[in-house]
GUTIVO-815343 format. One record per residue: residue in one letter; residue number from 1; chain; x, y, z of N, C-alpha, C in turn. Coordinates in nm, 2 decimals. Layout:
BEGIN
<rec><res>A</res><n>NUM</n><chain>A</chain><n_xx>X</n_xx><n_yy>Y</n_yy><n_zz>Z</n_zz><ca_xx>X</ca_xx><ca_yy>Y</ca_yy><ca_zz>Z</ca_zz><c_xx>X</c_xx><c_yy>Y</c_yy><c_zz>Z</c_zz></rec>
...
This chain:
BEGIN
<rec><res>M</res><n>1</n><chain>A</chain><n_xx>11.26</n_xx><n_yy>10.99</n_yy><n_zz>13.40</n_zz><ca_xx>11.14</ca_xx><ca_yy>10.92</ca_yy><ca_zz>13.37</ca_zz><c_xx>11.18</c_xx><c_yy>10.80</c_yy><c_zz>13.28</c_zz></rec>
<rec><res>K</res><n>2</n><chain>A</chain><n_xx>11.13</n_xx><n_yy>10.69</n_yy><n_zz>13.31</n_zz><ca_xx>11.16</ca_xx><ca_yy>10.56</ca_yy><ca_zz>13.23</ca_zz><c_xx>11.08</c_xx><c_yy>10.58</c_yy><c_zz>13.10</c_zz></rec>
<rec><res>P</res><n>3</n><chain>A</chain><n_xx>11.15</n_xx><n_yy>10.54</n_yy><n_zz>12.99</n_zz><ca_xx>11.08</ca_xx><ca_yy>10.55</ca_yy><ca_zz>12.86</ca_zz><c_xx>10.97</c_xx><c_yy>10.44</c_yy><c_zz>12.86</c_zz></rec>
<rec><res>P</res><n>4</n><chain>A</chain><n_xx>10.86</n_xx><n_yy>10.47</n_yy><n_zz>12.78</n_zz><ca_xx>10.75</ca_xx><ca_yy>10.37</ca_yy><ca_zz>12.77</ca_zz><c_xx>10.80</c_xx><c_yy>10.24</c_yy><c_zz>12.71</c_zz></rec>
<rec><res>E</res><n>5</n><chain>A</chain><n_xx>10.74</n_xx><n_yy>10.13</n_yy><n_zz>12.76</n_zz><ca_xx>10.76</ca_xx><ca_yy>10.00</ca_yy><ca_zz>12.70</ca_zz><c_xx>10.67</c_xx><c_yy>9.98</c_yy><c_zz>12.58</c_zz></rec>
<rec><res>T</res><n>6</n><chain>A</chain><n_xx>10.71</n_xx><n_yy>9.90</n_yy><n_zz>12.49</n_zz><ca_xx>10.62</ca_xx><ca_yy>9.86</ca_yy><ca_zz>12.39</ca_zz><c_xx>10.57</c_xx><c_yy>9.72</c_yy><c_zz>12.41</c_zz></rec>
<rec><res>S</res><n>7</n><chain>A</chain><n_xx>10.48</n_xx><n_yy>9.68</n_yy><n_zz>12.33</n_zz><ca_xx>10.43</ca_xx><ca_yy>9.54</ca_yy><ca_zz>12.33</ca_zz><c_xx>10.54</c_xx><c_yy>9.45</c_yy><c_zz>12.32</c_zz></rec>
<rec><res>H</res><n>8</n><chain>A</chain><n_xx>10.53</n_xx><n_yy>9.33</n_yy><n_zz>12.38</n_zz><ca_xx>10.63</ca_xx><ca_yy>9.23</ca_yy><ca_zz>12.36</ca_zz><c_xx>10.64</c_xx><c_yy>9.18</c_yy><c_zz>12.22</c_zz></rec>
<rec><res>D</res><n>9</n><chain>A</chain><n_xx>10.53</n_xx><n_yy>9.20</n_yy><n_zz>12.14</n_zz><ca_xx>10.54</ca_xx><ca_yy>9.16</ca_yy><ca_zz>12.00</ca_zz><c_xx>10.48</c_xx><c_yy>9.28</c_yy><c_zz>11.92</c_zz></rec>
<rec><res>E</res><n>10</n><chain>A</chain><n_xx>10.56</n_xx><n_yy>9.39</n_yy><n_zz>11.93</n_zz><ca_xx>10.52</ca_xx><ca_yy>9.52</ca_yy><ca_zz>11.87</ca_zz><c_xx>10.50</c_xx><c_yy>9.50</c_yy><c_zz>11.71</c_zz></rec>
<rec><res>T</res><n>11</n><chain>A</chain><n_xx>10.59</n_xx><n_yy>9.43</n_yy><n_zz>11.66</n_zz><ca_xx>10.58</ca_xx><ca_yy>9.41</ca_yy><ca_zz>11.51</ca_zz><c_xx>10.45</c_xx><c_yy>9.33</c_yy><c_zz>11.48</c_zz></rec>
<rec><res>G</res><n>12</n><chain>A</chain><n_xx>10.42</n_xx><n_yy>9.23</n_yy><n_zz>11.55</n_zz><ca_xx>10.30</ca_xx><ca_yy>9.16</ca_yy><ca_zz>11.53</ca_zz><c_xx>10.17</c_xx><c_yy>9.24</c_yy><c_zz>11.55</c_zz></rec>
<rec><res>R</res><n>13</n><chain>A</chain><n_xx>10.18</n_xx><n_yy>9.32</n_yy><n_zz>11.66</n_zz><ca_xx>10.07</ca_xx><ca_yy>9.41</ca_yy><ca_zz>11.68</ca_zz><c_xx>10.04</c_xx><c_yy>9.51</c_yy><c_zz>11.57</c_zz></rec>
<rec><res>L</res><n>14</n><chain>A</chain><n_xx>10.15</n_xx><n_yy>9.57</n_yy><n_zz>11.52</n_zz><ca_xx>10.14</ca_xx><ca_yy>9.67</ca_yy><ca_zz>11.41</ca_zz><c_xx>10.08</c_xx><c_yy>9.60</c_yy><c_zz>11.29</c_zz></rec>
<rec><res>E</res><n>15</n><chain>A</chain><n_xx>10.14</n_xx><n_yy>9.48</n_yy><n_zz>11.26</n_zz><ca_xx>10.09</ca_xx><ca_yy>9.40</ca_yy><ca_zz>11.14</ca_zz><c_xx>9.94</c_xx><c_yy>9.38</c_yy><c_zz>11.15</c_zz></rec>
<rec><res>K</res><n>16</n><chain>A</chain><n_xx>9.90</n_xx><n_yy>9.33</n_yy><n_zz>11.26</n_zz><ca_xx>9.75</ca_xx><ca_yy>9.31</ca_yy><ca_zz>11.28</ca_zz><c_xx>9.67</c_xx><c_yy>9.44</c_yy><c_zz>11.27</c_zz></rec>
<rec><res>L</res><n>17</n><chain>A</chain><n_xx>9.72</n_xx><n_yy>9.55</n_yy><n_zz>11.33</n_zz><ca_xx>9.65</ca_xx><ca_yy>9.67</ca_yy><ca_zz>11.32</ca_zz><c_xx>9.64</c_xx><c_yy>9.72</c_yy><c_zz>11.17</c_zz></rec>
<rec><res>L</res><n>18</n><chain>A</chain><n_xx>9.75</n_xx><n_yy>9.71</n_yy><n_zz>11.10</n_zz><ca_xx>9.75</ca_xx><ca_yy>9.75</ca_yy><ca_zz>10.96</ca_zz><c_xx>9.66</c_xx><c_yy>9.66</c_yy><c_zz>10.87</c_zz></rec>
<rec><res>G</res><n>19</n><chain>A</chain><n_xx>9.66</n_xx><n_yy>9.53</n_yy><n_zz>10.91</n_zz><ca_xx>9.57</ca_xx><ca_yy>9.43</ca_yy><ca_zz>10.84</ca_zz><c_xx>9.42</c_xx><c_yy>9.47</c_yy><c_zz>10.85</c_zz></rec>
<rec><res>Y</res><n>20</n><chain>A</chain><n_xx>9.38</n_xx><n_yy>9.53</n_yy><n_zz>10.95</n_zz><ca_xx>9.24</ca_xx><ca_yy>9.57</ca_yy><ca_zz>10.97</ca_zz><c_xx>9.20</c_xx><c_yy>9.68</c_yy><c_zz>10.87</c_zz></rec>
<rec><res>E</res><n>21</n><chain>A</chain><n_xx>9.30</n_xx><n_yy>9.75</n_yy><n_zz>10.81</n_zz><ca_xx>9.28</ca_xx><ca_yy>9.86</ca_yy><ca_zz>10.72</ca_zz><c_xx>9.17</c_xx><c_yy>9.96</c_yy><c_zz>10.77</c_zz></rec>
<rec><res>I</res><n>22</n><chain>A</chain><n_xx>9.19</n_xx><n_yy>10.00</n_yy><n_zz>10.89</n_zz><ca_xx>9.10</ca_xx><ca_yy>10.09</ca_yy><ca_zz>10.96</ca_zz><c_xx>9.16</c_xx><c_yy>10.23</c_yy><c_zz>10.98</c_zz></rec>
<rec><res>L</res><n>23</n><chain>A</chain><n_xx>9.29</n_xx><n_yy>10.24</n_yy><n_zz>10.97</n_zz><ca_xx>9.35</ca_xx><ca_yy>10.38</ca_yy><ca_zz>10.98</ca_zz><c_xx>9.32</c_xx><c_yy>10.46</c_yy><c_zz>10.86</c_zz></rec>
<rec><res>D</res><n>24</n><chain>A</chain><n_xx>9.30</n_xx><n_yy>10.59</n_yy><n_zz>10.88</n_zz><ca_xx>9.28</ca_xx><ca_yy>10.68</ca_yy><ca_zz>10.77</ca_zz><c_xx>9.15</c_xx><c_yy>10.65</c_yy><c_zz>10.70</c_zz></rec>
<rec><res>T</res><n>25</n><chain>A</chain><n_xx>9.05</n_xx><n_yy>10.60</n_yy><n_zz>10.77</n_zz><ca_xx>8.92</ca_xx><ca_yy>10.58</ca_yy><ca_zz>10.71</ca_zz><c_xx>8.82</c_xx><c_yy>10.68</c_yy><c_zz>10.76</c_zz></rec>
<rec><res>E</res><n>26</n><chain>A</chain><n_xx>8.71</n_xx><n_yy>10.68</n_yy><n_zz>10.69</n_zz><ca_xx>8.60</ca_xx><ca_yy>10.77</ca_yy><ca_zz>10.73</ca_zz><c_xx>8.52</c_xx><c_yy>10.72</c_yy><c_zz>10.85</c_zz></rec>
<rec><res>A</res><n>27</n><chain>A</chain><n_xx>8.44</n_xx><n_yy>10.80</n_yy><n_zz>10.91</n_zz><ca_xx>8.35</ca_xx><ca_yy>10.75</ca_yy><ca_zz>11.02</ca_zz><c_xx>8.27</c_xx><c_yy>10.63</c_yy><c_zz>10.97</c_zz></rec>
<rec><res>E</res><n>28</n><chain>A</chain><n_xx>8.24</n_xx><n_yy>10.54</n_yy><n_zz>11.07</n_zz><ca_xx>8.15</ca_xx><ca_yy>10.43</ca_yy><ca_zz>11.04</ca_zz><c_xx>8.05</c_xx><c_yy>10.42</c_yy><c_zz>11.15</c_zz></rec>
<rec><res>A</res><n>29</n><chain>A</chain><n_xx>7.93</n_xx><n_yy>10.39</n_yy><n_zz>11.11</n_zz><ca_xx>7.81</ca_xx><ca_yy>10.38</ca_yy><ca_zz>11.20</ca_zz><c_xx>7.83</c_xx><c_yy>10.30</c_yy><c_zz>11.32</c_zz></rec>
<rec><res>S</res><n>30</n><chain>A</chain><n_xx>7.90</n_xx><n_yy>10.18</n_yy><n_zz>11.30</n_zz><ca_xx>7.92</ca_xx><ca_yy>10.09</ca_yy><ca_zz>11.41</ca_zz><c_xx>8.01</c_xx><c_yy>10.15</c_yy><c_zz>11.52</c_zz></rec>
<rec><res>F</res><n>31</n><chain>A</chain><n_xx>8.11</n_xx><n_yy>10.22</n_yy><n_zz>11.48</n_zz><ca_xx>8.20</ca_xx><ca_yy>10.29</ca_yy><ca_zz>11.58</ca_zz><c_xx>8.13</c_xx><c_yy>10.41</c_yy><c_zz>11.64</c_zz></rec>
<rec><res>D</res><n>32</n><chain>A</chain><n_xx>8.05</n_xx><n_yy>10.48</n_yy><n_zz>11.57</n_zz><ca_xx>7.97</ca_xx><ca_yy>10.58</ca_yy><ca_zz>11.62</ca_zz><c_xx>7.88</c_xx><c_yy>10.53</c_yy><c_zz>11.73</c_zz></rec>
<rec><res>R</res><n>33</n><chain>A</chain><n_xx>7.81</n_xx><n_yy>10.42</n_yy><n_zz>11.70</n_zz><ca_xx>7.72</ca_xx><ca_yy>10.36</ca_yy><ca_zz>11.80</ca_zz><c_xx>7.79</c_xx><c_yy>10.33</c_yy><c_zz>11.93</c_zz></rec>
<rec><res>I</res><n>34</n><chain>A</chain><n_xx>7.91</n_xx><n_yy>10.26</n_yy><n_zz>11.91</n_zz><ca_xx>7.99</ca_xx><ca_yy>10.22</ca_yy><ca_zz>12.03</ca_zz><c_xx>8.03</c_xx><c_yy>10.34</c_yy><c_zz>12.11</c_zz></rec>
<rec><res>T</res><n>35</n><chain>A</chain><n_xx>8.07</n_xx><n_yy>10.45</n_yy><n_zz>12.05</n_zz><ca_xx>8.11</ca_xx><ca_yy>10.56</ca_yy><ca_zz>12.13</ca_zz><c_xx>8.00</c_xx><c_yy>10.64</c_yy><c_zz>12.20</c_zz></rec>
<rec><res>R</res><n>36</n><chain>A</chain><n_xx>7.88</n_xx><n_yy>10.64</n_yy><n_zz>12.13</n_zz><ca_xx>7.76</ca_xx><ca_yy>10.69</ca_yy><ca_zz>12.19</ca_zz><c_xx>7.71</c_xx><c_yy>10.61</c_yy><c_zz>12.31</c_zz></rec>
<rec><res>I</res><n>37</n><chain>A</chain><n_xx>7.71</n_xx><n_yy>10.48</n_yy><n_zz>12.30</n_zz><ca_xx>7.67</ca_xx><ca_yy>10.39</ca_yy><ca_zz>12.40</ca_zz><c_xx>7.76</c_xx><c_yy>10.42</c_yy><c_zz>12.53</c_zz></rec>
<rec><res>V</res><n>38</n><chain>A</chain><n_xx>7.89</n_xx><n_yy>10.41</n_yy><n_zz>12.50</n_zz><ca_xx>7.99</ca_xx><ca_yy>10.43</ca_yy><ca_zz>12.61</ca_zz><c_xx>7.97</c_xx><c_yy>10.57</c_yy><c_zz>12.68</c_zz></rec>
<rec><res>A</res><n>39</n><chain>A</chain><n_xx>7.96</n_xx><n_yy>10.67</n_yy><n_zz>12.60</n_zz><ca_xx>7.94</ca_xx><ca_yy>10.81</ca_yy><ca_zz>12.66</ca_zz><c_xx>7.81</c_xx><c_yy>10.82</c_yy><c_zz>12.74</c_zz></rec>
<rec><res>N</res><n>40</n><chain>A</chain><n_xx>7.70</n_xx><n_yy>10.76</n_yy><n_zz>12.69</n_zz><ca_xx>7.58</ca_xx><ca_yy>10.75</ca_yy><ca_zz>12.76</ca_zz><c_xx>7.59</c_xx><c_yy>10.67</c_yy><c_zz>12.89</c_zz></rec>
<rec><res>C</res><n>41</n><chain>A</chain><n_xx>7.65</n_xx><n_yy>10.55</n_yy><n_zz>12.89</n_zz><ca_xx>7.66</ca_xx><ca_yy>10.47</ca_yy><ca_zz>13.00</ca_zz><c_xx>7.75</c_xx><c_yy>10.53</c_yy><c_zz>13.11</c_zz></rec>
<rec><res>L</res><n>42</n><chain>A</chain><n_xx>7.85</n_xx><n_yy>10.60</n_yy><n_zz>13.07</n_zz><ca_xx>7.94</ca_xx><ca_yy>10.66</ca_yy><ca_zz>13.17</ca_zz><c_xx>7.91</c_xx><c_yy>10.81</c_yy><c_zz>13.20</c_zz></rec>
<rec><res>N</res><n>43</n><chain>A</chain><n_xx>7.80</n_xx><n_yy>10.86</n_yy><n_zz>13.13</n_zz><ca_xx>7.76</ca_xx><ca_yy>10.99</ca_yy><ca_zz>13.16</ca_zz><c_xx>7.86</c_xx><c_yy>11.10</c_yy><c_zz>13.13</c_zz></rec>
<rec><res>V</res><n>44</n><chain>A</chain><n_xx>7.93</n_xx><n_yy>11.08</n_yy><n_zz>13.02</n_zz><ca_xx>8.04</ca_xx><ca_yy>11.17</ca_yy><ca_zz>12.98</ca_zz><c_xx>8.01</c_xx><c_yy>11.23</c_yy><c_zz>12.85</c_zz></rec>
<rec><res>P</res><n>45</n><chain>A</chain><n_xx>8.06</n_xx><n_yy>11.35</n_yy><n_zz>12.81</n_zz><ca_xx>8.03</ca_xx><ca_yy>11.42</ca_yy><ca_zz>12.69</ca_zz><c_xx>8.08</c_xx><c_yy>11.36</c_yy><c_zz>12.56</c_zz></rec>
<rec><res>V</res><n>46</n><chain>A</chain><n_xx>8.19</n_xx><n_yy>11.29</n_yy><n_zz>12.58</n_zz><ca_xx>8.26</ca_xx><ca_yy>11.23</ca_yy><ca_zz>12.46</ca_zz><c_xx>8.32</c_xx><c_yy>11.09</c_yy><c_zz>12.49</c_zz></rec>
<rec><res>S</res><n>47</n><chain>A</chain><n_xx>8.33</n_xx><n_yy>11.01</n_yy><n_zz>12.40</n_zz><ca_xx>8.40</ca_xx><ca_yy>10.88</ca_yy><ca_zz>12.41</ca_zz><c_xx>8.48</c_xx><c_yy>10.86</c_yy><c_zz>12.28</c_zz></rec>
<rec><res>L</res><n>48</n><chain>A</chain><n_xx>8.60</n_xx><n_yy>10.80</n_yy><n_zz>12.29</n_zz><ca_xx>8.68</ca_xx><ca_yy>10.79</ca_yy><ca_zz>12.18</ca_zz><c_xx>8.73</c_xx><c_yy>10.64</c_yy><c_zz>12.16</c_zz></rec>
<rec><res>I</res><n>49</n><chain>A</chain><n_xx>8.75</n_xx><n_yy>10.60</n_yy><n_zz>12.04</n_zz><ca_xx>8.82</ca_xx><ca_yy>10.48</ca_yy><ca_zz>12.01</ca_zz><c_xx>8.96</c_xx><c_yy>10.51</c_yy><c_zz>11.95</c_zz></rec>
<rec><res>S</res><n>50</n><chain>A</chain><n_xx>9.06</n_xx><n_yy>10.48</n_yy><n_zz>12.02</n_zz><ca_xx>9.20</ca_xx><ca_yy>10.52</ca_yy><ca_zz>11.98</ca_zz><c_xx>9.28</c_xx><c_yy>10.40</c_yy><c_zz>11.93</c_zz></rec>
<rec><res>L</res><n>51</n><chain>A</chain><n_xx>9.34</n_xx><n_yy>10.42</n_yy><n_zz>11.82</n_zz><ca_xx>9.43</ca_xx><ca_yy>10.32</ca_yy><ca_zz>11.77</ca_zz><c_xx>9.57</c_xx><c_yy>10.38</c_yy><c_zz>11.76</c_zz></rec>
<rec><res>I</res><n>52</n><chain>A</chain><n_xx>9.67</n_xx><n_yy>10.30</n_yy><n_zz>11.79</n_zz><ca_xx>9.81</ca_xx><ca_yy>10.36</ca_yy><ca_zz>11.79</ca_zz><c_xx>9.90</c_xx><c_yy>10.27</c_yy><c_zz>11.70</c_zz></rec>
<rec><res>D</res><n>53</n><chain>A</chain><n_xx>9.95</n_xx><n_yy>10.34</n_yy><n_zz>11.59</n_zz><ca_xx>10.04</ca_xx><ca_yy>10.28</ca_yy><ca_zz>11.50</ca_zz><c_xx>10.18</c_xx><c_yy>10.31</c_yy><c_zz>11.54</c_zz></rec>
<rec><res>A</res><n>54</n><chain>A</chain><n_xx>10.28</n_xx><n_yy>10.30</n_yy><n_zz>11.46</n_zz><ca_xx>10.41</ca_xx><ca_yy>10.32</ca_yy><ca_zz>11.49</ca_zz><c_xx>10.45</c_xx><c_yy>10.47</c_yy><c_zz>11.50</c_zz></rec>
<rec><res>Q</res><n>55</n><chain>A</chain><n_xx>10.37</n_xx><n_yy>10.55</n_yy><n_zz>11.44</n_zz><ca_xx>10.40</ca_xx><ca_yy>10.70</ca_yy><ca_zz>11.43</ca_zz><c_xx>10.30</c_xx><c_yy>10.79</c_yy><c_zz>11.50</c_zz></rec>
<rec><res>R</res><n>56</n><chain>A</chain><n_xx>10.17</n_xx><n_yy>10.74</n_yy><n_zz>11.52</n_zz><ca_xx>10.07</ca_xx><ca_yy>10.83</ca_yy><ca_zz>11.56</ca_zz><c_xx>9.96</c_xx><c_yy>10.76</c_yy><c_zz>11.63</c_zz></rec>
<rec><res>Q</res><n>57</n><chain>A</chain><n_xx>9.87</n_xx><n_yy>10.84</n_yy><n_zz>11.69</n_zz><ca_xx>9.75</ca_xx><ca_yy>10.79</ca_yy><ca_zz>11.75</ca_zz><c_xx>9.63</c_xx><c_yy>10.83</c_yy><c_zz>11.66</c_zz></rec>
<rec><res>W</res><n>58</n><chain>A</chain><n_xx>9.55</n_xx><n_yy>10.74</n_yy><n_zz>11.63</n_zz><ca_xx>9.43</ca_xx><ca_yy>10.76</ca_yy><ca_zz>11.54</ca_zz><c_xx>9.31</c_xx><c_yy>10.75</c_yy><c_zz>11.61</c_zz></rec>
<rec><res>F</res><n>59</n><chain>A</chain><n_xx>9.22</n_xx><n_yy>10.85</n_yy><n_zz>11.60</n_zz><ca_xx>9.09</ca_xx><ca_yy>10.84</ca_yy><ca_zz>11.67</ca_zz><c_xx>8.98</c_xx><c_yy>10.80</c_yy><c_zz>11.58</c_zz></rec>
<rec><res>K</res><n>60</n><chain>A</chain><n_xx>8.92</n_xx><n_yy>10.69</n_yy><n_zz>11.60</n_zz><ca_xx>8.81</ca_xx><ca_yy>10.65</ca_yy><ca_zz>11.51</ca_zz><c_xx>8.68</c_xx><c_yy>10.71</c_yy><c_zz>11.57</c_zz></rec>
<rec><res>Y</res><n>61</n><chain>A</chain><n_xx>8.66</n_xx><n_yy>10.83</n_yy><n_zz>11.55</n_zz><ca_xx>8.55</ca_xx><ca_yy>10.91</ca_yy><ca_zz>11.61</ca_zz><c_xx>8.50</c_xx><c_yy>11.02</c_yy><c_zz>11.51</c_zz></rec>
<rec><res>P</res><n>62</n><chain>A</chain><n_xx>8.38</n_xx><n_yy>11.02</n_yy><n_zz>11.47</n_zz><ca_xx>8.34</ca_xx><ca_yy>11.10</ca_yy><ca_zz>11.35</ca_zz><c_xx>8.35</c_xx><c_yy>11.26</c_yy><c_zz>11.37</c_zz></rec>
<rec><res>S</res><n>63</n><chain>A</chain><n_xx>8.33</n_xx><n_yy>11.31</n_yy><n_zz>11.48</n_zz><ca_xx>8.33</ca_xx><ca_yy>11.45</ca_yy><ca_zz>11.49</ca_zz><c_xx>8.44</c_xx><c_yy>11.52</c_yy><c_zz>11.55</c_zz></rec>
<rec><res>S</res><n>64</n><chain>A</chain><n_xx>8.54</n_xx><n_yy>11.44</n_yy><n_zz>11.58</n_zz><ca_xx>8.66</ca_xx><ca_yy>11.49</ca_yy><ca_zz>11.65</ca_zz><c_xx>8.74</c_xx><c_yy>11.58</c_yy><c_zz>11.56</c_zz></rec>
<rec><res>R</res><n>65</n><chain>A</chain><n_xx>8.78</n_xx><n_yy>11.69</n_yy><n_zz>11.60</n_zz><ca_xx>8.88</ca_xx><ca_yy>11.78</ca_yy><ca_zz>11.52</ca_zz><c_xx>9.02</c_xx><c_yy>11.72</c_yy><c_zz>11.52</c_zz></rec>
<rec><res>Y</res><n>66</n><chain>A</chain><n_xx>9.04</n_xx><n_yy>11.63</n_yy><n_zz>11.62</n_zz><ca_xx>9.18</ca_xx><ca_yy>11.58</ca_yy><ca_zz>11.64</ca_zz><c_xx>9.19</c_xx><c_yy>11.43</c_yy><c_zz>11.60</c_zz></rec>
<rec><res>R</res><n>67</n><chain>A</chain><n_xx>9.17</n_xx><n_yy>11.40</n_yy><n_zz>11.47</n_zz><ca_xx>9.16</ca_xx><ca_yy>11.26</ca_yy><ca_zz>11.44</ca_zz><c_xx>9.30</c_xx><c_yy>11.20</c_yy><c_zz>11.43</c_zz></rec>
<rec><res>K</res><n>68</n><chain>A</chain><n_xx>9.41</n_xx><n_yy>11.29</n_yy><n_zz>11.41</n_zz><ca_xx>9.55</ca_xx><ca_yy>11.23</ca_yy><ca_zz>11.41</ca_zz><c_xx>9.63</c_xx><c_yy>11.31</c_yy><c_zz>11.50</c_zz></rec>
<rec><res>L</res><n>69</n><chain>A</chain><n_xx>9.70</n_xx><n_yy>11.25</n_yy><n_zz>11.59</n_zz><ca_xx>9.79</ca_xx><ca_yy>11.31</ca_yy><ca_zz>11.68</ca_zz><c_xx>9.92</c_xx><c_yy>11.23</c_yy><c_zz>11.68</c_zz></rec>
<rec><res>P</res><n>70</n><chain>A</chain><n_xx>10.04</n_xx><n_yy>11.29</n_yy><n_zz>11.72</n_zz><ca_xx>10.16</ca_xx><ca_yy>11.22</ca_yy><ca_zz>11.73</ca_zz><c_xx>10.14</c_xx><c_yy>11.10</c_yy><c_zz>11.83</c_zz></rec>
<rec><res>R</res><n>71</n><chain>A</chain><n_xx>10.21</n_xx><n_yy>10.99</n_yy><n_zz>11.81</n_zz><ca_xx>10.20</ca_xx><ca_yy>10.88</ca_yy><ca_zz>11.90</ca_zz><c_xx>10.24</c_xx><c_yy>10.93</c_yy><c_zz>12.04</c_zz></rec>
<rec><res>P</res><n>72</n><chain>A</chain><n_xx>10.16</n_xx><n_yy>10.90</n_yy><n_zz>12.14</n_zz><ca_xx>10.19</ca_xx><ca_yy>10.94</ca_yy><ca_zz>12.28</ca_zz><c_xx>10.31</c_xx><c_yy>10.88</c_yy><c_zz>12.33</c_zz></rec>
<rec><res>K</res><n>73</n><chain>A</chain><n_xx>10.38</n_xx><n_yy>10.95</n_yy><n_zz>12.42</n_zz><ca_xx>10.50</ca_xx><ca_yy>10.89</ca_yy><ca_zz>12.48</ca_zz><c_xx>10.47</c_xx><c_yy>10.81</c_yy><c_zz>12.60</c_zz></rec>
<rec><res>R</res><n>74</n><chain>A</chain><n_xx>10.35</n_xx><n_yy>10.85</n_yy><n_zz>12.67</n_zz><ca_xx>10.31</ca_xx><ca_yy>10.77</ca_yy><ca_zz>12.78</ca_zz><c_xx>10.15</c_xx><c_yy>10.76</c_yy><c_zz>12.78</c_zz></rec>
<rec><res>T</res><n>75</n><chain>A</chain><n_xx>10.10</n_xx><n_yy>10.66</n_yy><n_zz>12.83</n_zz><ca_xx>9.95</ca_xx><ca_yy>10.65</ca_yy><ca_zz>12.85</ca_zz><c_xx>9.92</c_xx><c_yy>10.68</c_yy><c_zz>12.99</c_zz></rec>
<rec><res>P</res><n>76</n><chain>A</chain><n_xx>9.79</n_xx><n_yy>10.69</n_yy><n_zz>13.03</n_zz><ca_xx>9.76</ca_xx><ca_yy>10.71</ca_yy><ca_zz>13.17</ca_zz><c_xx>9.81</c_xx><c_yy>10.60</c_yy><c_zz>13.26</c_zz></rec>
<rec><res>H</res><n>77</n><chain>A</chain><n_xx>9.83</n_xx><n_yy>10.48</n_yy><n_zz>13.20</n_zz><ca_xx>9.88</ca_xx><ca_yy>10.37</ca_yy><ca_zz>13.27</ca_zz><c_xx>10.04</c_xx><c_yy>10.36</c_yy><c_zz>13.28</c_zz></rec>
<rec><res>G</res><n>78</n><chain>A</chain><n_xx>10.10</n_xx><n_yy>10.46</n_yy><n_zz>13.21</n_zz><ca_xx>10.25</ca_xx><ca_yy>10.47</ca_yy><ca_zz>13.22</ca_zz><c_xx>10.33</c_xx><c_yy>10.40</c_yy><c_zz>13.12</c_zz></rec>
<rec><res>D</res><n>79</n><chain>A</chain><n_xx>10.27</n_xx><n_yy>10.31</n_yy><n_zz>13.04</n_zz><ca_xx>10.35</ca_xx><ca_yy>10.24</ca_yy><ca_zz>12.94</ca_zz><c_xx>10.26</c_xx><c_yy>10.22</c_yy><c_zz>12.81</c_zz></rec>
<rec><res>M</res><n>80</n><chain>A</chain><n_xx>10.32</n_xx><n_yy>10.17</n_yy><n_zz>12.70</n_zz><ca_xx>10.25</ca_xx><ca_yy>10.15</ca_yy><ca_zz>12.58</ca_zz><c_xx>10.20</c_xx><c_yy>10.01</c_yy><c_zz>12.56</c_zz></rec>
<rec><res>R</res><n>81</n><chain>A</chain><n_xx>10.17</n_xx><n_yy>9.94</n_yy><n_zz>12.66</n_zz><ca_xx>10.12</ca_xx><ca_yy>9.80</ca_yy><ca_zz>12.65</ca_zz><c_xx>9.98</c_xx><c_yy>9.80</c_yy><c_zz>12.60</c_zz></rec>
């Protein structure tokens, strides 16, 4: 299996992500609303907003027991773009 590719500007992507200061934060009403709207529109039980830093995948979703997971090796699309 081919290893996942990273963004062409992975350093810049990570700097922007860290600049948002959103990782390791509490639930926020605006994100809760977005996930509720998406779940309702798609008629699914849960919707997640996922952010990936250099080491892990962070879920910005209030009631998830799995807010932090190791960074995935592959995405459903096959690479990390």
